[in-house]
FIMAR-928216 format. One line per 4 residues: their letters; for each residue x, y, z of N, C-alpha, C. Coordinates in Angstrom, 1 decimal. Layout:
REM residues N
A) X,Y,Z,X,Y,Z,X,Y,Z ~ ...
REM end
This chain:
REM residues 301
MKQG) 0.9,-1.2,0.0,0.0,0.0,0.0,0.9,1.3,0.0 ~ 0.4,2.3,-0.7,1.2,3.5,-0.8,1.4,4.1,0.6 ~ 2.6,4.5,0.9,2.9,5.1,2.2,2.6,6.6,2.2 ~ 2.4,7.2,3.4,2.2,8.6,3.5,0.8,9.1,3.2
TTII) 0.6,10.3,2.8,-0.8,10.8,2.6,-1.3,10.6,1.2 ~ -2.6,10.2,1.2,-3.3,10.1,0.0,-4.7,10.7,0.1 ~ -5.1,11.5,-0.8,-6.5,12.1,-0.8,-7.3,11.2,-1.6 ~ -8.4,10.6,-1.0,-9.3,9.7,-1.8,-10.5,10.5,-2.1
TLDN) -11.1,10.2,-3.2,-12.4,10.8,-3.6,-13.5,9.8,-3.4 ~ -14.4,10.1,-2.5,-15.6,9.2,-2.3,-16.6,9.3,-3.5 ~ -17.4,8.3,-3.5,-18.4,8.2,-4.6,-19.3,9.4,-4.6 ~ -19.5,10.0,-3.5,-20.3,11.2,-3.4,-19.6,12.5,-3.9
GYHL) -18.4,12.3,-4.2,-17.6,13.5,-4.8,-16.8,14.2,-3.7 ~ -17.0,14.0,-2.4,-16.2,14.6,-1.4,-14.9,13.9,-1.3 ~ -13.9,14.6,-0.7,-12.5,14.1,-0.6,-12.2,13.9,0.9 ~ -11.4,12.8,1.2,-11.0,12.5,2.5,-9.5,12.4,2.5
WTNT) -8.9,13.0,3.6,-7.5,12.9,3.8,-7.2,11.5,4.5 ~ -6.2,10.8,3.9,-5.8,9.5,4.5,-4.3,9.5,4.7 ~ -3.8,8.7,5.6,-2.4,8.5,5.8,-2.1,7.1,6.2 ~ -1.0,6.5,5.6,-0.6,5.2,5.8,0.8,5.2,6.3
QGQG) 1.1,4.4,7.3,2.5,4.3,7.9,2.8,2.9,8.2 ~ 4.1,2.5,8.1,4.6,1.2,8.5,4.6,0.2,7.4 ~ 5.3,-0.9,7.6,5.5,-1.9,6.6,5.1,-3.2,7.3 ~ 4.5,-4.1,6.5,4.1,-5.4,7.1,2.8,-5.9,6.5
DIQL) 2.5,-7.2,6.9,1.3,-7.8,6.3,0.1,-7.7,7.2 ~ 0.3,-7.1,8.4,-0.9,-6.9,9.3,-1.4,-5.4,9.0 ~ -2.7,-5.3,8.8,-3.3,-4.0,8.5,-4.2,-3.5,9.6 ~ -4.0,-2.3,10.0,-4.9,-1.7,11.0,-5.5,-0.3,10.5
LCLH) -6.7,-0.2,10.6,-7.4,1.0,10.2,-8.0,1.7,11.5 ~ -7.7,3.0,11.6,-8.0,3.8,12.8,-9.1,4.8,12.6 ~ -10.0,4.8,13.5,-11.2,5.7,13.4,-11.2,6.6,14.6 ~ -11.1,7.9,14.3,-11.1,8.9,15.4,-12.4,9.2,16.0
GGPG) -12.3,9.9,17.2,-13.5,10.2,17.9,-14.1,11.6,17.5 ~ -14.9,12.1,18.4,-15.6,13.3,18.2,-17.1,13.2,18.5 ~ -17.8,12.9,17.4,-17.4,13.0,16.0,-17.0,14.5,15.7 ~ -16.2,14.7,14.7,-15.6,16.0,14.3,-14.3,16.2,14.9
GNHE) -13.7,15.1,15.5,-12.3,15.2,15.9,-11.4,14.9,14.7 ~ -10.2,14.4,14.9,-9.3,14.1,13.8,-8.4,13.0,14.2 ~ -7.4,12.7,13.2,-6.6,11.5,13.3,-5.4,11.6,14.2 ~ -5.2,12.7,14.9,-3.8,12.9,15.4,-3.3,12.0,16.5
YWEN) -4.2,11.5,17.3,-3.7,10.6,18.3,-3.4,9.2,17.8 ~ -3.5,9.0,16.5,-3.1,7.7,15.8,-1.8,7.9,15.2 ~ -1.2,9.1,15.2,0.0,9.3,14.4,1.2,8.5,14.8 ~ 1.4,8.1,16.0,2.5,7.3,16.4,2.3,5.8,16.4
FGEK) 1.1,5.4,16.0,0.8,3.9,16.0,1.7,3.1,15.1 ~ 2.0,3.7,13.9,2.9,3.0,13.0,4.3,2.7,13.7 ~ 4.8,3.7,14.3,6.1,3.5,15.1,5.9,2.6,16.2 ~ 4.9,2.7,17.0,4.7,1.9,18.2,4.5,0.4,17.8
LADL) 3.9,0.2,16.6,3.5,-1.2,16.2,4.5,-1.8,15.1 ~ 5.6,-1.1,14.9,6.5,-1.5,13.8,7.1,-2.8,14.0 ~ 7.4,-3.2,15.3,8.1,-4.5,15.6,7.2,-5.7,15.3 ~ 5.8,-5.4,15.2,4.9,-6.5,14.8,4.7,-6.5,13.3
GVQV) 5.2,-5.6,12.5,4.9,-5.6,11.1,3.5,-5.2,10.8 ~ 3.1,-4.0,11.5,1.7,-3.6,11.3,1.7,-2.3,10.3 ~ 0.9,-2.3,9.3,0.7,-1.2,8.5,-0.5,-0.4,9.0 ~ -0.3,0.8,9.4,-1.4,1.6,10.1,-1.9,2.6,9.1
SMYD) -3.2,2.6,8.9,-3.9,3.7,8.1,-4.9,4.4,9.0 ~ -5.0,5.7,8.7,-5.9,6.6,9.4,-6.5,7.6,8.5 ~ -7.6,8.2,8.8,-8.2,9.2,8.0,-9.1,10.2,8.8 ~ -9.2,11.4,8.2,-10.1,12.3,8.9,-11.5,12.1,8.2
QLGS) -12.5,11.9,9.1,-13.8,11.6,8.6,-14.4,12.9,7.9 ~ -15.4,12.7,7.1,-16.0,13.8,6.4,-16.4,14.9,7.4 ~ -16.0,16.1,7.1,-16.3,17.3,8.0,-15.1,17.5,8.9 ~ -14.1,16.7,9.0,-13.1,16.8,10.0,-11.8,17.3,9.4
WYSD) -11.1,18.2,10.1,-9.8,18.7,9.9,-9.3,18.8,8.4 ~ -8.6,17.8,7.9,-8.0,17.8,6.6,-8.9,17.4,5.5 ~ -10.1,16.8,5.8,-11.0,16.3,4.8,-12.0,17.4,4.5 ~ -12.8,17.1,3.4,-13.8,18.1,2.9,-14.8,18.4,4.0
HPDY) -15.3,19.6,4.0,-16.3,20.0,5.0,-17.6,20.4,4.2 ~ -18.6,19.5,4.2,-19.8,19.9,3.5,-20.5,21.2,4.1 ~ -21.4,21.8,3.4,-22.1,22.9,3.9,-23.3,22.4,4.7 ~ -23.0,22.1,6.0,-24.1,21.5,6.8,-25.2,22.5,7.1
SDPE) -25.0,23.8,6.7,-26.2,24.7,7.0,-27.3,24.4,6.0 ~ -27.0,23.6,4.9,-28.0,23.2,4.0,-28.8,22.0,4.6 ~ -30.1,22.1,4.9,-30.7,21.0,5.6,-30.6,19.6,4.8 ~ -30.7,19.7,3.5,-30.6,18.4,2.8,-29.2,17.8,3.0
IADK) -28.2,18.6,3.0,-26.8,18.0,3.2,-26.7,17.5,4.6 ~ -27.2,18.2,5.6,-27.1,17.8,7.0,-27.9,16.5,7.2 ~ -29.1,16.4,6.6,-29.9,15.2,6.8,-29.2,14.0,6.1 ~ -28.5,14.2,5.1,-27.9,13.1,4.4,-26.6,12.6,5.0
YLTY) -25.8,13.6,5.5,-24.4,13.2,6.0,-24.2,13.2,7.5 ~ -25.1,13.8,8.3,-24.9,13.8,9.7,-25.8,12.7,10.3 ~ -25.5,11.5,9.9,-26.2,10.3,10.3,-25.3,9.2,10.7 ~ -25.7,8.3,11.6,-24.9,7.1,11.9,-24.6,6.3,10.6
DYFL) -25.7,6.1,9.8,-25.5,5.3,8.6,-24.5,5.8,7.7 ~ -24.5,7.1,7.5,-23.5,7.7,6.6,-22.0,7.4,7.1 ~ -21.8,7.6,8.4,-20.4,7.4,8.8,-20.0,5.9,8.9 ~ -21.0,5.1,9.1,-20.7,3.6,9.0,-20.3,3.2,7.6
EEVE) -21.1,3.7,6.6,-20.8,3.3,5.2,-19.6,4.0,4.7 ~ -19.2,5.1,5.3,-18.0,5.8,4.9,-16.8,4.9,5.3 ~ -16.8,4.2,6.5,-15.7,3.3,6.9,-15.6,2.2,5.8 ~ -16.7,1.6,5.4,-16.6,0.6,4.4,-16.1,1.1,3.1
EVRQ) -16.5,2.3,2.7,-15.9,2.8,1.4,-14.4,3.1,1.5 ~ -14.0,3.6,2.7,-12.6,3.9,2.8,-11.8,2.5,2.8 ~ -12.4,1.5,3.4,-11.7,0.2,3.4,-11.5,-0.3,1.9 ~ -12.6,-0.1,1.2,-12.5,-0.6,-0.2,-11.5,0.3,-0.9
KLGL) -11.5,1.5,-0.8,-10.6,2.4,-1.6,-9.1,2.3,-1.2 ~ -8.9,1.9,0.1,-7.5,1.6,0.5,-7.1,0.2,0.3 ~ -8.0,-0.7,-0.2,-7.7,-2.0,-0.5,-7.4,-2.9,0.7 ~ -8.2,-2.6,1.8,-8.0,-3.4,3.1,-9.0,-4.6,3.1
DNFY) -8.5,-5.7,3.6,-9.4,-6.8,3.9,-8.6,-7.7,4.9 ~ -9.4,-8.5,5.7,-8.8,-9.3,6.7,-7.9,-8.4,7.6 ~ -8.5,-7.3,8.1,-7.7,-6.2,8.8,-8.3,-6.1,10.2 ~ -7.6,-5.3,11.0,-8.0,-4.9,12.3,-8.6,-3.5,12.2
LIGQ) -9.6,-3.2,13.0,-10.3,-1.9,13.0,-10.2,-1.5,14.4 ~ -9.7,-0.2,14.6,-9.7,0.4,16.0,-10.4,1.7,16.0 ~ -11.1,2.0,17.0,-11.8,3.3,17.1,-11.9,3.7,18.6 ~ -11.7,5.0,18.7,-11.7,5.6,20.1,-13.0,6.5,20.2
SWGG) -13.7,6.4,21.3,-14.9,7.1,21.6,-15.9,7.0,20.4 ~ -16.3,8.1,19.8,-17.2,7.9,18.6,-16.7,6.9,17.6 ~ -15.4,6.9,17.4,-14.8,5.8,16.6,-15.1,4.5,17.1 ~ -15.2,4.3,18.4,-15.5,3.0,19.0,-17.0,2.6,18.7
ALVQ) -17.8,3.6,18.6,-19.2,3.3,18.2,-19.2,2.8,16.8 ~ -18.4,3.4,15.9,-18.4,3.0,14.5,-17.8,1.6,14.4 ~ -16.8,1.2,15.3,-16.2,-0.1,15.3,-17.3,-1.2,15.6 ~ -18.1,-0.8,16.6,-19.2,-1.7,17.0,-20.1,-2.0,15.8
MYAA) -20.6,-0.9,15.2,-21.5,-1.0,14.1,-20.9,-1.7,12.9 ~ -19.6,-1.4,12.6,-19.0,-2.0,11.4,-18.8,-3.5,11.7 ~ -18.3,-3.9,12.9,-18.1,-5.3,13.2,-19.3,-6.1,13.2 ~ -20.5,-5.5,13.6,-21.7,-6.2,13.5,-22.2,-6.4,12.1
KYGQ) -22.0,-5.4,11.2,-22.5,-5.5,9.8,-21.5,-6.1,8.8 ~ -20.2,-5.7,8.9,-19.2,-6.1,7.9,-18.1,-6.9,8.6 ~ -18.4,-7.7,9.6,-17.4,-8.4,10.2,-16.6,-9.4,9.4 ~ -17.2,-9.8,8.2,-16.5,-10.7,7.3,-15.1,-10.2,6.8
HLKG) -15.0,-8.9,6.9,-13.8,-8.2,6.4,-12.7,-8.0,7.6 ~ -13.1,-8.4,8.8,-12.2,-8.1,10.0,-11.5,-9.3,10.4 ~ -10.3,-9.1,10.9,-9.5,-10.1,11.7,-9.7,-9.8,13.1 ~ -9.9,-8.6,13.5,-10.1,-8.2,14.9,-10.6,-6.9,15.0
AIIS) -11.3,-6.6,16.2,-11.9,-5.3,16.4,-11.4,-4.7,17.8 ~ -11.0,-3.4,17.9,-10.6,-2.8,19.1,-11.5,-1.6,19.4 ~ -12.1,-1.7,20.5,-13.1,-0.6,21.0,-12.4,0.1,22.1 ~ -12.0,1.3,21.9,-11.3,2.1,22.9,-12.3,3.2,23.5
SMVD) -12.6,3.1,24.7,-13.3,4.2,25.4,-14.7,4.5,24.8 ~ -15.4,3.5,24.6,-16.8,3.7,24.1,-17.8,2.7,24.6 ~ -18.9,3.1,25.2,-19.9,2.3,25.6,-20.8,1.8,24.5 ~ -21.6,0.8,24.8,-22.7,0.3,23.9,-24.0,1.0,24.3
EIDD) -24.1,1.6,25.5,-25.4,2.2,26.0,-25.1,3.5,26.6 ~ -25.7,4.5,25.9,-25.4,5.9,26.3,-26.0,6.2,27.6 ~ -27.0,5.6,28.1,-27.6,5.9,29.4,-26.6,5.6,30.5 ~ -25.8,4.6,30.3,-24.8,4.3,31.3,-23.8,5.4,31.4
YVVN) -23.4,6.0,30.2,-22.5,7.1,30.1,-23.0,8.3,30.8 ~ -24.3,8.6,30.6,-24.9,9.8,31.3,-24.8,9.7,32.8 ~ -25.2,8.5,33.3,-25.1,8.3,34.8,-23.7,8.6,35.3 ~ -22.7,8.0,34.5,-21.3,8.1,35.0,-20.8,9.5,34.9
INKC) -21.1,10.2,33.8,-20.7,11.6,33.6,-21.2,12.5,34.6 ~ -22.4,12.3,35.1,-22.9,13.1,36.2,-22.2,12.8,37.5 ~ -21.8,11.6,37.7,-21.1,11.3,38.9,-19.6,11.9,38.8 ~ -19.0,11.9,37.6,-17.8,12.6,37.4,-17.8,14.0,37.7
RMDA) -18.9,14.7,37.2,-19.1,16.1,37.5,-19.2,16.4,39.0 ~ -20.0,15.6,39.7,-20.1,15.8,41.1,-18.8,15.5,41.8 ~ -18.1,14.4,41.5,-16.9,14.2,42.2,-15.8,15.2,42.0 ~ -15.8,15.8,40.8,-14.7,16.8,40.5,-15.1,18.2,40.9
LGPD) -16.3,18.5,40.9,-16.7,20.0,41.1,-17.5,20.2,42.3 ~ -18.3,19.2,42.8,-19.1,19.4,44.0,-20.5,20.0,43.6 ~ -21.4,20.0,44.5,-22.8,20.3,44.2,-23.1,21.6,43.7 ~ -22.4,22.7,44.3,-22.7,24.1,43.9,-22.3,24.3,42.4
KVKY) -21.1,23.9,42.0,-20.7,24.1,40.6,-21.5,23.2,39.6 ~ -21.8,22.0,40.1,-22.7,21.2,39.2,-24.1,21.9,39.0 ~ -24.6,22.5,40.1,-25.9,23.2,40.0,-25.8,24.3,39.0 ~ -24.7,25.1,39.1,-24.4,26.2,38.2,-24.4,25.7,36.7
MEQK) -23.7,24.6,36.5,-23.7,24.0,35.1,-25.1,23.6,34.6 ~ -25.8,23.0,35.5,-27.2,22.5,35.2,-28.1,23.8,34.8 ~ -27.9,24.8,35.6,-28.6,26.1,35.3,-28.3,26.6,34.0 ~ -27.0,26.7,33.7,-26.7,27.2,32.3,-27.1,26.3,31.2
EAEN) -27.2,25.0,31.5,-27.7,24.0,30.4,-29.1,24.3,30.2 ~ -29.9,24.5,31.3,-31.3,24.7,31.2,-31.6,26.0,30.4 ~ -30.7,27.0,30.6,-30.8,28.3,29.9,-30.2,28.3,28.5 ~ -29.6,27.1,28.1,-28.9,27.0,26.8,-27.8,28.1,26.7
DLDD) -27.1,28.4,27.8,-26.1,29.4,27.8,-24.7,28.7,28.1 ~ -24.4,27.8,27.1,-23.2,26.9,27.4,-21.9,27.6,27.1 ~ -22.0,28.8,26.4,-20.7,29.6,26.1,-20.4,30.4,27.3 ~ -21.2,30.4,28.4,-20.8,31.2,29.6,-19.4,30.9,30.0
ATYQ) -18.6,31.9,30.3,-17.2,31.7,30.7,-17.0,30.8,31.9 ~ -17.8,31.0,32.9,-17.6,30.2,34.1,-18.0,28.7,33.8 ~ -19.1,28.5,33.0,-19.5,27.2,32.7,-18.3,26.5,31.9 ~ -17.7,27.2,31.0,-16.6,26.6,30.2,-15.4,26.4,31.0
SYVD) -15.1,27.2,32.1,-14.0,26.9,33.0,-14.2,25.7,33.7 ~ -15.5,25.3,34.1,-15.7,24.0,34.7,-15.6,22.8,33.7 ~ -15.9,23.0,32.5,-15.7,22.0,31.5,-14.2,21.8,31.3 ~ -13.4,22.8,31.4,-11.9,22.7,31.3,-11.4,21.8,32.5
VLNA) -11.9,22.0,33.7,-11.5,21.3,34.8,-11.8,19.8,34.6 ~ -13.0,19.5,34.1,-13.5,18.1,33.8,-12.6,17.5,32.7 ~ -12.3,18.2,31.7,-11.5,17.7,30.6,-10.1,17.3,31.1 ~ -9.5,18.1,32.0,-8.2,17.8,32.5,-8.2,16.6,33.4
QYID) -9.4,16.3,34.0,-9.4,15.1,34.9,-9.8,13.8,34.2 ~ -10.7,13.9,33.2,-11.3,12.7,32.7,-11.1,12.5,31.2 ~ -10.7,13.5,30.4,-10.6,13.4,29.0,-9.1,13.4,28.5 ~ -8.4,14.5,28.7,-7.0,14.6,28.3,-6.2,14.8,29.6
RKQP) -5.9,13.8,30.3,-5.2,13.9,31.6,-3.8,14.3,31.4 ~ -3.1,13.9,30.4,-1.7,14.3,30.2,-1.6,15.6,29.5 ~ -2.6,16.0,28.7,-2.6,17.2,28.0,-1.3,17.5,27.2 ~ -0.9,16.7,26.3,0.4,16.8,25.6,0.4,18.0,24.7
TAIR) 1.5,18.7,24.5,1.5,19.9,23.7,1.6,19.4,22.2 ~ 1.9,18.2,21.9,2.0,17.7,20.6,0.8,17.8,19.7 ~ -0.4,17.6,20.4,-1.6,17.7,19.6,-2.5,18.9,20.0 ~ -1.9,19.9,20.5,-2.5,21.2,20.8,-2.4,22.1,19.5
HLID) -3.3,23.0,19.4,-3.3,23.9,18.2,-3.6,25.3,18.7 ~ -3.3,26.2,17.8,-3.6,27.6,18.1,-5.1,27.9,18.0 ~ -5.8,27.1,17.4,-7.2,27.1,17.3,-7.8,25.8,17.6 ~ -9.1,25.7,17.9,-9.8,24.5,18.1,-10.1,23.8,16.7
TTDT) -9.6,22.6,16.5,-9.7,22.0,15.2,-11.0,21.1,15.1 ~ -11.8,21.0,16.2,-13.0,20.3,16.2,-14.0,20.8,15.3 ~ -14.6,20.0,14.4,-15.7,20.4,13.6,-16.9,20.5,14.4 ~ -17.3,21.7,14.8,-18.4,21.9,15.7,-19.8,21.6,15.1
DVYG) -19.9,21.6,13.7,-21.2,21.2,13.1,-21.4,19.7,13.4 ~ -20.4,18.9,13.1,-20.5,17.5,13.3,-20.6,17.1,14.8 ~ -19.7,17.7,15.6,-19.8,17.4,17.0,-21.1,17.8,17.7 ~ -21.5,19.0,17.3,-22.8,19.5,17.8,-24.0,18.6,17.5
AFQG) -24.0,18.1,16.2,-25.1,17.3,15.7,-25.2,16.0,16.5 ~ -24.1,15.4,16.9,-24.1,14.1,17.6,-23.9,14.3,19.1 ~ -23.0,15.1,19.6,-22.7,15.2,21.0,-23.4,16.4,21.6 ~ -23.0,17.6,21.2,-23.6,18.8,21.8,-22.4,19.8,21.9
NNEF) -22.4,20.5,23.1,-21.4,21.6,23.3,-20.1,21.0,23.9 ~ -20.2,20.0,24.7,-19.0,19.4,25.4,-19.2,18.0,25.7 ~ -18.2,17.4,26.3,-18.3,15.9,26.6,-19.2,15.6,27.8 ~ -19.7,16.6,28.5,-20.3,16.4,29.8,-21.9,16.6,29.7
VITG) -22.3,16.9,28.5,-23.8,17.0,28.4,-24.1,16.6,26.9 ~ -25.0,15.7,26.8,-25.4,15.2,25.4,-26.8,15.7,25.0 ~ -26.7,16.5,23.9,-28.0,17.1,23.4,-28.2,16.6,21.9 ~ -27.2,15.9,21.3,-27.3,15.5,20.0,-27.8,14.1,19.8
KLKD) -27.5,13.5,18.7,-28.0,12.2,18.2,-27.4,11.0,19.1 ~ -26.3,11.3,19.7,-25.7,10.2,20.5,-26.6,9.9,21.8 ~ -27.6,10.8,22.1,-28.5,10.5,23.2,-29.3,9.2,22.9 ~ -29.4,8.9,21.6,-30.1,7.7,21.2,-29.2,6.5,20.9
WHFR) -28.0,6.5,21.4,-27.1,5.4,21.1,-27.4,4.3,22.1 ~ -28.0,3.2,21.5,-28.4,2.0,22.3,-28.0,0.8,21.4 ~ -26.9,0.1,21.6,-26.4,-0.9,20.7,-26.3,-2.3,21.4 ~ -26.7,-2.4,22.6,-26.4,-3.6,23.3,-27.0,-4.8,22.7
KHLK) -28.2,-4.7,22.1,-28.9,-5.9,21.6,-28.1,-6.4,20.3 ~ -27.2,-5.6,19.8,-26.5,-6.0,18.6,-25.1,-6.6,18.9 ~ -24.7,-6.5,20.2,-23.3,-6.9,20.5,-23.0,-8.4,20.1 ~ -24.0,-9.2,20.3,-23.9,-10.6,19.9,-23.6,-10.9,18.5
EITV) -23.8,-9.8,17.6,-23.5,-10.0,16.2,-22.1,-9.7,15.9 ~ -21.3,-9.3,16.9,-19.8,-9.1,16.7,-19.2,-10.4,17.0 ~ -18.7,-11.1,16.0,-18.2,-12.4,16.2,-16.7,-12.5,16.1 ~ -16.0,-11.5,15.7,-14.6,-11.5,15.6,-13.9,-11.3,16.9
PTLI) -12.7,-11.7,17.1,-11.9,-11.4,18.4,-12.0,-9.8,18.6 ~ -12.3,-9.5,19.8,-12.5,-8.1,20.1,-11.8,-7.7,21.4 ~ -11.0,-6.5,21.3,-10.4,-6.0,22.5,-11.1,-4.7,22.9 ~ -11.5,-4.7,24.1,-12.2,-3.5,24.7,-11.1,-2.8,25.7
TFGE) -10.8,-1.5,25.4,-9.9,-0.9,26.3,-10.5,0.4,26.9 ~ -10.4,0.6,28.2,-10.9,1.7,28.9,-9.8,2.3,29.8 ~ -9.7,3.6,29.9,-8.9,4.2,31.0,-9.6,4.0,32.4 ~ -8.8,3.9,33.4,-9.3,3.7,34.7,-9.8,5.0,35.4
HESM) -9.6,6.1,34.7,-10.1,7.4,35.3,-10.6,8.3,34.2 ~ -11.6,7.7,33.5,-12.1,8.4,32.3,-13.7,8.6,32.5 ~ -14.2,9.2,31.4,-15.6,9.6,31.4,-16.5,8.4,31.1 ~ -16.0,7.3,30.5,-16.8,6.1,30.2,-16.7,5.1,31.3
PIAT) -17.9,4.6,31.8,-17.9,3.7,32.9,-17.3,2.2,32.6 ~ -16.4,1.8,33.4,-15.8,0.5,33.2,-16.8,-0.6,33.5 ~ -17.8,-0.3,34.4,-18.8,-1.3,34.6,-19.5,-1.7,33.3 ~ -19.7,-0.7,32.4,-20.4,-1.0,31.1,-19.5,-1.8,30.2
AKIM) -18.1,-1.5,30.3,-17.2,-2.3,29.5,-17.2,-3.7,29.9 ~ -17.5,-4.0,31.2,-17.6,-5.4,31.7,-18.8,-6.1,31.1 ~ -19.9,-5.4,31.0,-21.1,-5.9,30.4,-20.8,-6.2,28.9 ~ -20.2,-5.3,28.2,-19.8,-5.4,26.8,-19.0,-6.7,26.6
QKEI) -18.0,-6.9,27.5,-17.1,-8.0,27.4,-17.9,-9.4,27.4 ~ -19.0,-9.4,28.3,-19.8,-10.6,28.4,-20.7,-10.7,27.2 ~ -21.2,-9.7,26.6,-22.2,-9.7,25.6,-21.6,-10.0,24.2 ~ -20.4,-9.6,24.0,-19.7,-9.8,22.7,-19.1,-11.2,22.8
PHAR) -19.3,-12.1,21.9,-18.9,-13.5,22.0,-17.5,-13.8,22.3 ~ -16.6,-13.0,21.7,-15.2,-13.3,21.9,-14.5,-12.0,22.2 ~ -14.5,-11.5,23.5,-14.1,-10.2,23.8,-13.1,-10.3,25.0 ~ -12.1,-9.4,25.0,-11.2,-9.3,26.1,-11.2,-7.8,26.6
LETT) -11.3,-7.6,27.9,-11.2,-6.2,28.4,-9.9,-5.9,29.1 ~ -9.3,-4.8,28.8,-8.1,-4.3,29.4,-8.3,-2.9,29.8 ~ -7.8,-2.5,31.0,-7.9,-1.2,31.5,-6.5,-0.6,31.7 ~ -6.5,0.8,31.6,-5.2,1.5,31.7,-5.1,2.4,32.9
PNGG) -4.3,2.0,33.9,-4.1,2.9,35.1,-3.8,4.3,34.7 ~ -4.4,5.3,35.5,-4.2,6.7,35.3,-4.5,7.1,33.8 ~ -5.3,6.4,33.1,-5.7,6.8,31.9,-7.0,7.4,31.8 ~ -7.1,8.5,31.1,-8.4,9.1,30.9,-9.1,8.6,29.6
HHHM) -9.9,9.5,29.0,-10.6,9.1,27.7,-9.6,8.8,26.6 ~ -8.5,9.6,26.6,-7.4,9.3,25.6,-6.3,8.6,26.3 ~ -6.5,7.4,26.7,-5.5,6.7,27.5,-4.3,6.2,26.7 ~ -4.4,6.2,25.3,-3.3,5.8,24.5,-2.2,7.0,24.6
IDNP) -2.6,8.1,25.1,-1.7,9.2,25.3,-1.3,9.3,26.8 ~ -2.3,9.1,27.6,-2.1,9.3,29.1,-1.1,8.3,29.6 ~ -1.2,7.0,29.1,-0.3,6.0,29.7,0.0,5.0,28.4 ~ 0.8,5.5,27.6,1.0,4.7,26.3,1.7,3.3,26.5
DVYF) 2.6,3.2,27.5,3.3,2.0,27.7,2.3,0.8,28.0 ~ 1.3,1.1,28.8,0.4,0.1,29.2,-0.7,-0.2,28.0 ~ -1.1,1.0,27.4,-2.0,0.9,26.3,-1.5,0.0,25.2 ~ -0.3,0.3,24.8,0.3,-0.4,23.7,0.7,-1.8,24.0
AHLK) 1.0,-2.1,25.3,1.3,-3.5,25.7,0.0,-4.3,25.5 ~ -1.1,-3.8,25.9,-2.4,-4.5,25.7,-2.8,-4.7,24.3 ~ -2.5,-3.6,23.5,-2.9,-3.7,22.0,-2.0,-4.7,21.3 ~ -0.7,-4.7,21.6,0.2,-5.6,21.0,0.0,-7.1,21.4
KFIK) -0.3,-7.3,22.6,-0.6,-8.6,23.0,-1.9,-9.2,22.3 ~ -2.9,-8.3,22.2,-4.1,-8.7,21.5,-3.7,-9.1,20.0 ~ -3.1,-8.2,19.3,-2.7,-8.5,18.0,-1.9,-9.8,17.8 ~ -0.9,-10.0,18.7,-0.1,-11.2,18.6,-0.9,-12.4,18.9
DVEN) -1.8,-12.3,19.9,-2.6,-13.5,20.2,-3.5,-13.9,19.0 ~ -4.1,-12.9,18.4,-4.9,-13.2,17.2,-4.1,-13.7,16.1 ~ -3.0,-13.1,15.8,-2.1,-13.6,14.7,-1.6,-15.0,14.9 ~ -1.3,-15.4,16.2,-0.8,-16.7,16.5,-1.9,-17.7,16.8
DNFN) -3.2,-17.3,16.6,-4.3,-18.1,16.9,-4.4,-18.6,18.3 ~ -4.0,-17.6,19.2,-3.9,-17.9,20.6,-4.8,-17.0,21.4 ~ -5.8,-16.4,20.7,-6.7,-15.4,21.4,-7.6,-16.2,22.3 ~ -7.7,-15.7,23.5,-8.8,-16.2,24.4,-9.4,-15.0,25.2
D) -10.7,-15.2,25.5,-11.4,-14.1,26.1,-10.9,-13.7,27.5
REM end
């Protein structure tokens, strides 16, 4: 496969930025979170997995960072492209255009939701699936995120946040300062300078449509994320990875492990929502063991 950056043209005419790194017969495709985030926390995966002979491909989803940004202010475009089905089928089209088959699919957060959907529908193309920091049931997340808010901020500040949410005044400076505190504790605990920017690179149209204003209140389409009844349809070896100090509840990860027929759960100490950055040594040890076990036909739940 061609190394480096390739711009692919989708059948709908839009363009996606893709990048491939590493040499070897093992193929890994990476799906970023957000939605509306970007590829950047996958950038060192080729280097980290080089000793296994893994070729790592990543891309920015439609509307994200280096890829085309549709005019979502047009209701017809928004209705067509801001859907679960669109982003699921985008994964399959990217797979085809990159020439991937019998490959591993990894996704973080929103990307982990896409992995669940893809593995259930297109599992025949997968050798293994990796779900990082994503639940199958959004109601569990809501309960946990409210507990995180209370633990980190206390009742008075949580009450203030709830008041601003009721008033739809989420740009309030004090409210956003509390979001910053929560992000530092549960989302980006390490807060590395390497993936910081002078501007916010999140696509707010996509993020707003699915999530909302921030990670700690859901007003978009993700409030309807209920996938548990489909987990049994994921039949490939599956690795579930969660940080031990993040926004997603590990209790739900344990349920997912039981519901997916062939699943292993690993947790990362001192890891937040981006635990591949917070504690990379542990994260990559778990990921490499999973890949080696599947490659050697030695995977067990």
